[in-house]
Each structure stands twice: as structure tokens, then as C-alpha cells.
C-alpha positions in Angstrom: 65.8 129.8 73.8 64.6 126.4 72.7 62.5 124.8 75.4 62.2 121.0 75.3 59.1 119.7 77.1 58.9 116.2 75.5 61.0 113.7 73.6 62.4 115.6 70.6 63.8 114.1 67.4 65.8 116.3 65.0 68.3 115.8 62.1 71.1 118.3 63.0 71.6 121.0 65.6 73.7 124.1 65.8 73.5 125.5 69.4 74.7 129.1 69.8 72.0 129.9 72.3 70.2 128.0 75.0 68.5 124.6 74.9 66.4 124.2 78.1 64.7 121.0 79.2 61.6 122.1 81.0 61.4 120.9 84.6 59.2 117.9 85.0 58.9 115.6 88.0 61.4 113.2 89.5 60.1 110.3 87.4 59.8 111.9 83.9 62.8 113.1 81.8 63.2 113.9 78.2 65.7 113.2 75.5 66.9 115.4 72.6 67.6 112.8 69.9 69.9 114.2 67.2 70.0 111.8 64.2 72.9 113.7 62.6 75.6 116.1 63.8 75.6 118.6 66.7 77.6 121.9 66.6 78.0 123.5 69.9 78.6 127.1 69.0 79.3 128.1 72.6 75.7 127.5 73.6 74.3 126.0 76.8 72.0 123.1 77.6 70.1 123.0 80.8 69.2 119.5 82.0 67.2 118.2 85.0 69.0 115.4 86.8 68.4 113.3 89.9 71.7 113.2 91.7 71.7 109.5 92.8 74.0 106.5 92.5 73.2 106.0 88.8 74.8 103.0 87.2 72.1 100.8 85.7 70.1 102.5 82.9 66.9 102.6 84.8 68.7 104.5 87.7 70.1 107.2 85.5 67.3 109.7 86.0 68.1 112.7 83.8 67.3 114.5 80.6 69.7 113.4 78.0 71.2 114.6 74.7 71.7 111.7 72.3 73.7 112.4 69.2 74.2 109.7 66.5 76.6 111.8 64.4 79.6 113.9 65.3 80.1 116.9 67.7 82.0 120.0 66.9 82.4 123.1 69.1 81.9 123.5 72.8 78.7 123.5 75.0 78.2 124.4 78.6 75.9 122.0 80.6 73.8 123.5 83.4 72.5 120.7 85.6 69.4 121.4 87.7 69.9 119.0 90.6 67.2 116.9 92.3 67.6 114.3 94.9 69.9 113.9 97.9 73.0 112.5 96.2 74.8 109.2 96.6 78.3 107.8 96.0 78.5 106.7 92.3 81.8 104.9 92.7 81.3 101.2 92.8 84.4 99.8 91.0 86.8 97.9 93.2 90.2 99.5 93.7 88.9 103.0 93.9 89.1 103.5 90.1 86.8 105.4 87.7 84.4 103.1 85.8 82.3 104.0 82.8 79.5 102.0 84.3 79.2 104.3 87.3 77.3 107.5 87.4 74.7 109.2 85.2 75.1 109.7 81.5 74.1 113.2 80.3 75.3 113.2 76.7 76.0 110.2 74.4 77.6 110.5 71.0 77.7 107.8 68.3 80.3 109.6 66.2 83.2 111.6 67.5 83.5 114.4 70.0 86.4 116.1 71.7 86.8 115.5 75.5 85.9 119.2 76.1 82.9 119.3 73.8 80.7 119.4 76.8 81.6 120.9 80.2 79.8 121.8 83.4 79.0 125.5 84.2 80.9 125.0 87.4 83.6 122.6 88.8 81.0 120.2 90.2 77.3 119.8 90.9 76.2 119.2 94.5 72.9 118.7 96.4 73.8 121.5 98.7 76.6 123.4 100.5 77.0 120.7 103.2 76.8 117.7 100.8 79.7 115.3 100.6 78.6 114.4 97.0 80.5 116.3 94.3 79.3 115.3 90.8 81.9 116.0 88.2 81.7 115.5 84.4 83.9 112.7 82.9 84.4 111.6 79.3 84.6 108.0 78.2 85.4 107.0 74.7 85.7 103.9 72.5 86.4 100.7 74.4 86.0 102.5 77.7 82.3 103.1 77.1 79.8 100.8 78.9 77.5 99.8 76.1 75.0 98.5 78.6 74.3 102.1 79.3 73.6 102.8 75.6 70.6 105.2 75.2 71.3 105.7 71.4 69.5 102.5 70.5 70.7 100.9 67.3 74.1 102.7 67.3 77.0 102.0 69.7 78.1 104.9 71.9 81.5 106.1 71.0 81.8 109.0 73.5 79.9 109.2 76.8 79.8 112.3 79.1 78.8 111.2 82.6 78.3 112.7 86.0 80.3 110.8 88.7 81.1 111.6 92.3 84.7 112.6 92.8 86.7 114.9 95.1 90.1 116.5 95.2 92.6 114.8 97.5 95.2 116.8 99.5 97.5 116.7 96.5 94.9 118.1 94.1 94.2 114.7 92.4 90.7 113.9 91.3 89.7 110.7 93.1 86.5 108.7 92.6 83.9 108.6 95.3 83.4 110.7 98.4 86.1 112.3 100.5 86.8 109.9 103.4 87.7 112.9 105.6 84.3 114.7 104.9 82.7 113.4 108.1 85.7 114.4 110.2 85.9 117.9 108.8 82.2 118.6 108.9 81.3 117.0 112.2 79.4 119.6 114.1 79.9 117.8 117.4 83.6 118.3 117.3 
């Protein structure tokens, strides 16, 4: 296990084990800054994240993996949730937007859509929570550069948590299930 307890800068990383961001408090988070390439040799990364609305950079309260080079292989992300959750969907027309949510991993080079995946279908703030945070991948022109944590290099691939649910047809829809309150109303 490699435990990260402060901002860490490295050249290249091959992860065939566990990278764990040590728990801090709700206002302090760390970055793993990789100047070169990252090889996800079926390893895991555990991050601390406040499940909130996200969006603006200063509202994306999470440990982050920032890779200036390319990504190969696959890595499982384990998110340790904090907070009460909120609907991240703010784009009109009920569409996914790269500006919404919380960025966990940003890549300046290239990465496959499945290079990072959650350890479960979605992250939640609890069993009765309407907020299901799923991992989405944005690339190229889809990426919101205002959410760039890489600094001097543009983000080419952004892996973000966003609230979404499965509708009755099994489609992934941004936001929160509008039927949640009806199906979970304890008063009847």
C-alpha cells in the first residue's frame, strides 16, 4: 500500500497495488500529481470525496489524481464519501455536462474510457439517499477547461462523479430520480 497524506509529485506510476489517500477533514484534500505516464496494473485508488453539487473548482472537494501523460491499463476507484449529497445536474434540457459534478482523475494525454471505474455501480451518501454518483468520462472538446486542475496542461480526459439514475427503461439519466420522493415517502 502507498498511503498519500500530502500533495505528492512523481514522474511516472505503475499501480498494481493500492494507492490510498489518508482521510483528512472536509476542507483538506490531496493531489497525486503525475508528471509523466500512469499504468493502472489492475490496482486501486482510494479517494476521500465530499458528495456535493460540485461544479465550480472550489466546490469540487476531493482528493484527485492528476496525470500529465498517458494512461494505460485499468484502475478501480474506491470513493470514501463525506457530505449529504446534492443534485449535480445543472445543464438545461436534462443533459450531461462536463461542467457538472466532481472531477476525480484528470489526464493531459490519452486514456481509455474504462481506464478508471468505480468499485460499485454508484456512490451514495446512504441507503435512503436519492443521490447516486456515477463515474463519467469526458474527452477532448467535451472537457470543461475551467475545471482544469492540471495547471499548465489542458485536460484531455476527465473522469467525473455526477448524479444520475436509471429510468424505467434502464437508461442512465442525469440528476435525481423524480419518482424518488413518491416511492420512498414513509407517510404513504
